[in-house]
C-alpha positions in Angstrom: -2.4 -12.7 2.5 -4.6 -13.5 5.6 -3.4 -15.8 8.2 -4.8 -19.0 7.5 -5.1 -20.2 10.9 -7.4 -17.0 11.8 -9.3 -17.9 9.2 -10.1 -21.6 10.0 -10.7 -20.5 13.6 -12.8 -17.5 12.4 -14.3 -18.1 9.6 -17.6 -15.8 9.9 -15.4 -13.1 10.6 -13.7 -13.2 7.5 -17.2 -13.5 5.1 -18.6 -10.4 7.3 -14.7 -8.6 6.2 -15.8 -9.6 2.7 -19.2 -8.2 2.6 -17.9 -4.9 4.3 -15.5 -4.3 1.4 -18.2 -5.5 -1.2 -16.5 -8.4 -2.0 -17.5 -12.2 -2.3 -17.9 -13.9 0.7 -18.0 -17.3 -0.9 -14.5 -16.9 -1.5 -13.6 -18.1 2.0 -15.3 -21.1 1.2 -13.0 -22.0 -1.8 -9.9 -21.0 0.2 -11.4 -23.3 3.4 -11.9 -25.6 0.4 -8.2 -25.2 -1.3 -6.6 -25.1 2.3 -8.0 -28.6 3.5 -7.3 -30.2 0.2 -3.9 -29.0 0.5 -3.6 -30.7 3.7 -4.6 -33.6 2.3 -2.4 -33.7 -0.4 0.6 -33.3 2.1 -0.6 -36.0 4.1 -1.2 -38.6 1.2 2.6 -37.3 0.0 4.2 -37.7 3.6 2.6 -41.0 3.9 3.7 -42.6 1.1 7.1 -40.9 1.5 7.4 -43.0 4.4 5.9 -46.1 3.3 8.7 -45.4 -0.1 11.4 -45.6 2.8 10.8 -48.7 5.4 10.2 -50.3 1.5 13.4 -49.4 0.9 14.8 -50.9 4.2 13.0 -53.8 3.2 14.8 -54.3 -0.1 18.0 -53.7 1.2 17.6 -56.7 3.9 15.9 -58.8 1.1 17.6 -62.4 -0.5 18.6 -62.3 -3.6 15.7 -64.4 -4.4 13.4 -62.0 -3.0 14.7 -58.7 -4.3 13.5 -58.7 -8.0 9.8 -58.8 -6.7 10.5 -56.7 -4.2 12.3 -54.2 -6.7 9.4 -54.0 -9.1 7.2 -53.1 -6.4 9.8 -50.4 -5.3 8.9 -49.0 -8.9 5.5 -48.9 -8.6 5.6 -47.1 -5.1 8.3 -44.6 -6.5 5.3 -43.9 -9.2 3.2 -43.2 -6.7 5.4 -41.0 -4.7 6.0 -39.0 -7.7 2.0 -38.9 -8.3 1.4 -37.6 -5.1 4.0 -34.8 -5.4 2.2 -33.8 -8.4 -0.5 -33.7 -6.7 1.0 -31.7 -3.6 2.3 -29.1 -5.9 -1.1 -28.4 -7.7 -2.9 -28.3 -4.3 -0.6 -25.5 -3.5 -0.9 -23.7 -6.5 -4.8 -23.9 -6.0 -4.2 -22.8 -2.2 -1.9 -19.9 -3.0 -4.3 -18.4 -5.5 -7.4 -18.7 -3.3 -5.4 -17.4 -0.9 -4.4 -14.2 -2.7 -8.0 -13.8 -3.7 -9.1 -12.8 -0.2 -8.1 -9.2 0.9 -7.2 -8.0 4.3 -9.6 -8.4 7.1 -11.1 -5.1 7.7 -10.5 -4.2 11.4 -13.2 -4.0 13.8 -14.5 -0.6 14.5 -13.8 0.7 10.5 -17.3 1.9 9.6 -19.3 0.0 7.0 -20.5 1.1 3.4 -18.4 2.4 0.6 -16.8 5.8 -0.4 -19.5 8.2 0.7 -19.7 6.1 4.5 -17.1 7.4 5.9 -17.1 8.9 9.9 -15.7 12.3 10.3 -13.2 11.6 13.4 -11.9 15.3 13.5 -12.2 19.0 12.0 -9.0 20.8 12.3 -9.0 24.7 11.1 -11.2 26.9 9.6 -12.2 27.3 6.2 -11.8 30.8 4.8 -13.6 33.4 3.4 -13.0 35.5 0.7 -14.2 38.8 0.1 -13.5 38.4 -3.4 -14.1 35.7 -6.1 -11.5 33.0 -5.3 -9.2 31.5 -8.0 -9.3 27.7 -8.4 -5.5 26.2 -8.4 -5.0 26.5 -12.1 -6.2 29.8 -12.9 -3.5 31.1 -10.1 -0.8 28.6 -10.7 -0.7 29.9 -14.4 -1.3 33.4 -13.7 1.7 32.8 -11.0 4.0 31.1 -13.5 4.0 27.7 -11.1 2.0 25.1 -13.7 2.3 24.5 -17.4 -0.9 22.2 -18.3 -0.8 22.9 -22.2 3.0 21.9 -22.7 2.9 19.2 -20.4 0.1 17.3 -22.6 2.2 18.6 -25.3 5.3 16.8 -24.5 3.3 14.0 -22.7 -0.2 14.1 -23.4 -3.5 14.6 -20.9 -2.8 14.8 -17.1 1.2 15.3 -17.3 2.3 18.9 -16.7 5.1 21.3 -16.1 5.9 22.5 -12.8 7.8 26.0 -13.2 9.7 28.8 -11.3 8.5 29.1 -7.5 6.2 25.9 -8.3 8.8 23.8 -8.4 10.6 25.4 -5.9 7.1 24.9 -3.5 6.9 21.0 -4.5 10.9 20.7 -3.7 10.4 23.1 -0.3 7.0 20.8 1.1 9.3 17.6 0.1 12.1 18.8 1.9 10.3 20.0 5.0 8.4 16.5 5.2 11.9 15.3 4.7 13.5 17.2 7.4 10.3 16.2 10.1 10.6 12.3 9.1 13.9 12.3 10.0 13.5 14.3 13.6 10.8 12.0 14.1 12.9 8.6 13.7 12.7 7.8 10.3 15.6 7.2 7.9 15.2 8.7 4.5 15.1 7.0 1.1 15.2 7.3 -2.2 14.1 4.1 -3.7 13.8 2.6 -7.2 10.6 3.3 -8.8 10.6 0.0 -11.0 9.6 -3.0 -9.5 9.4 -6.4 -10.3 6.1 -8.6 -10.4 6.5 -10.5 -7.1 7.1 -7.0 -5.2 4.0 -5.3 -7.0 1.8 -8.1 -6.1 3.0 -8.6 -2.9 2.0 -5.6 -1.7 -1.6 -6.1 -2.9 -1.6 -3.3 -5.9 -2.1 -6.2 -8.4 -5.4 -8.2 -8.8 -8.4 -5.7 -8.8 -5.6 -2.8 -8.9 -3.7 -3.8 -11.7 -5.4 -1.4 -14.3 -3.9 1.4 -12.5 -0.5 0.4 -12.6 2.0 1.0 -15.6 3.4 -2.4 -16.8 7.0 -2.2 -18.3 6.1 -5.6 -20.8 9.2 -5.8 -22.1 11.6 -5.6 -19.0 8.4 -7.3 -16.8 9.0 -4.3 -14.4 6.2 -2.2 -13.0 6.3 1.6 -12.2 5.1 2.4 -8.8 2.5 4.1 -7.4 4.0 5.2 -4.2 7.5 4.2 -3.0 5.5 2.1 -0.1 6.0 -0.3 -2.8 10.0 -0.5 -3.3 9.9 0.0 0.7 7.7 -2.9 1.7 10.3 -5.0 -1.1 13.2 -3.5 0.5 13.4 -6.3 3.3 11.4 -9.3 1.5 12.5 -12.5 3.0 14.5 -11.0 5.7 14.1 -11.5 9.8 14.0 -7.9 10.8 15.3 -7.3 14.7 12.3 -5.2 15.8 13.3 -5.5 19.6 13.9 -2.0 20.2 10.3 -0.8 18.6 9.7 -0.3 15.0 11.8 -0.2 12.0 10.8 3.2 10.1 11.9 4.7 6.7 10.6 7.6 4.6 10.6 7.1 1.0 11.3 10.2 -1.6 10.2 9.4 -5.1 8.0 10.2 -8.2 5.0 8.4 -8.5 2.9 7.2 -11.3 -0.8 6.1 -11.7 -2.7 5.1 -14.9 -5.7 6.8 -13.2 -8.1 4.2 -15.3 -11.8 4.3 -14.9 -11.1 8.1 -13.7 -12.2 9.9 -17.1 -14.0 12.9 -16.5 -12.9 13.1 -12.8 -11.0 16.1 -11.6 -9.3 16.7 -15.3 -8.7 20.4 -14.7 -5.4 21.2 -13.2 -3.0 18.7 -10.9 -5.2 17.1 -8.6 -5.6 13.5 -10.5 -2.8 13.2 -12.6 -0.9 10.3 -13.8 2.9 11.4 -12.7 3.6 13.2 -9.0 6.3 13.5 -6.4 5.8 12.2 -2.9 7.4 11.4 0.8 6.1 8.3 2.4 6.8 7.2 6.0 6.7 3.0 5.8 7.1 1.1 9.1 7.5 -2.6 10.2 6.4 -3.1 13.4 5.4 -5.9 15.6 1.8 -6.4 15.3 0.5 -5.7 18.5 2.3 -2.7 18.4 0.6 -1.8 14.7 -2.6 0.1 16.2 -0.3 2.5 18.0 1.7 2.9 15.1 -1.3 4.2 12.6 -2.2 6.5 15.6 1.3 7.9 15.2 1.5 8.1 11.7 -1.8 10.0 11.8 -0.5 12.3 14.0 3.0 13.0 11.7 0.5 13.5 8.9 -1.3 16.3 11.1 2.4 18.1 11.9 2.7 18.2 8.3 -0.7 19.9 7.5 -0.4 22.2 10.2 2.8 23.3 9.2 1.2 24.1 5.6 -2.0 25.9 7.4 -4.8 24.8 5.9 -8.4 23.3 7.2 -8.8 19.6 7.1 -10.7 17.1 8.5 -10.1 13.1 9.5 -12.0 10.7 8.5 -11.9 6.8 9.6 -12.5 5.0 5.7 -15.2 2.6 5.1 -14.3 -1.1 4.6 -15.8 -0.4 0.8 -13.2 1.8 0.3 -10.1 0.2 1.5 -7.4 -1.2 -0.6 -6.5 -4.3 -0.7 -3.9 -4.3 2.0 -5.2 -2.1 4.5 -7.4 -3.6 7.5 -7.9 0.2 8.3 -7.1 3.8 7.1 -7.6 7.5 8.1 -7.1 10.0 5.5 -6.8 13.8 6.0 -8.8 15.9 3.7 -7.9 19.5 3.2 -10.6 21.9 2.4 -10.4 23.3 -1.3 -12.4 27.0 -1.4 -13.4 26.5 -5.2 -15.0 22.9 -5.0 -16.4 23.5 -1.6 -15.2 20.3 -1.1 -12.5 18.3 1.0 -10.0 16.6 -1.3 -7.7 13.8 0.3 -3.7 15.1 0.8 -2.8 11.9 3.4 -4.1 8.7 3.6 -2.5 6.3 6.6 -3.1 2.6 6.3 -2.3 -0.3 8.9 -1.7 -3.2 6.7 -1.0 -5.8 9.6 0.5 -8.7 8.3 -1.1 -9.2 5.1 1.8 -7.6 3.2 4.4 -9.1 5.6 3.2 -12.2 4.6 3.3 -12.0 1.3 7.1 -11.0 0.9 8.2 -12.9 3.9 9.1 -10.1 6.4 9.4 -11.8 9.9 11.2 -10.8 13.0 11.9 -12.8 16.1 9.7 -12.5 19.1 10.9 -12.8 23.1 11.4 -17.0 22.8 13.5 -15.9 19.4 10.7 -17.9 16.7 10.3 -16.2 13.5 7.0 -14.4 13.4 4.9 -11.9 10.2 5.9 -8.4 10.9 2.9 -6.1 10.3 3.6 -2.7 7.8 2.1 0.5 7.6 2.2 3.6 5.6 1.2 7.4 5.5 1.9 10.1 3.6 4.2 13.1 4.3 4.0 15.4 1.6 2.9 15.1 -2.2 2.3 17.1 -5.6 -1.1 17.8 -4.9 -0.8 19.7 -1.7 0.3 22.8 -4.0 -3.9 22.5 -4.7 -4.5 23.5 -0.6 -2.0 25.5 -0.2 -2.7 28.1 -3.6 -6.3 27.9 -3.0 -6.3 28.9 0.6 -3.8 30.8 0.9 -4.6 33.4 -2.1 -5.1 37.1 -1.8 -7.4 39.6 -3.6 -4.6 41.1 -5.8 -4.0 37.4 -7.5 -1.0 37.0 -5.4 -0.7 34.0 -2.8 0.5 34.2 0.5 3.0 31.2 1.4 2.9 29.4 4.8 5.8 30.7 7.1 7.7 27.1 7.6 7.7 27.0 3.6 9.5 30.3 3.0 12.8 29.3 3.8 12.9 26.8 1.4 10.7 28.4 -1.4 13.1 32.0 -0.9 10.2 34.0 -1.0 7.2 34.7 1.3 4.3 35.9 -1.2 4.1 34.6 -4.8 3.5 37.1 -7.5 2.6 37.2 -11.0 
């Protein structure tokens, strides 16, 4: 949730953020009204409770003759207090609903517009040229015995797959390399649960407008996560962290699940857009004033991993209208996919400022010992989709694929052959 104090002092900035996202700026006025109504209800309740307390003392000091009338008045006052408390609970519920309806405030400097209105920050590496007709990742994956889509569909349906032989080793190798790099950079490795409670999924901002992307187990009221960002964000919910020595960093290795609702007909071939994949995700808790610098660090660690797999890519600053609910700013790294003649996302790192931590009750103590809301950030360090970029960019004329040197020790071969 956004900071109510900031909202009261800067309503126009929040309205502008809503416009940048393509969301309703009138929600700002609804939240301001709900905030005012809740504060009025609290004041009314406090006034009545104070009156009730004073009246109680008066009853205790009254003579036997005065007491019956005063007790009758006390009952009437108690009924008013009970009604005021009900109104206060109602006003609080309305405030919570209005508060959760507004996405995080887009950070100053992020480009305006939608999916195609990003700003390119950097282009890294040379786009490969081939003296033969390059194959796409699925043709390569099938011919090399790495990917089996047909049996994946037979077992689980569309957009499921088996990674087989060296295909499985390639994924494990990428994730293991990512884990090693994460630990070298001070991250604590985690293998988190992939089923979470509703309050954790909601707390990270993945319900609401994104609810149709999430698998829900109704009988258990649990959600399958689409990223280990979710359980890692919930890991310290309701806690006060010690951030005196700097950010607290975790790297989660998990299987991820996404319904891909509304994407029918898009990227149906191969493993670009699937329902299940594996990923190593970086997650940071830090002080809000350190969040921008930490965001750049996460991006640099992503770029270090991309350098290890030796693929050309660009870094983009994602436009406000293409940001997720929780993100105030997001940088994506998109690798070149030769057969599509296009860049496709491999990594994403988001600065969620205090939005998630406020929902989940994650705080730290400032220099005066006073609890403050922490900031959270996340970033991809490796995922199944990277196989697409590796196979297509490193393919050779004889149908083999040369592996990046950093992955050879993990996979057990330097060339993937039919």
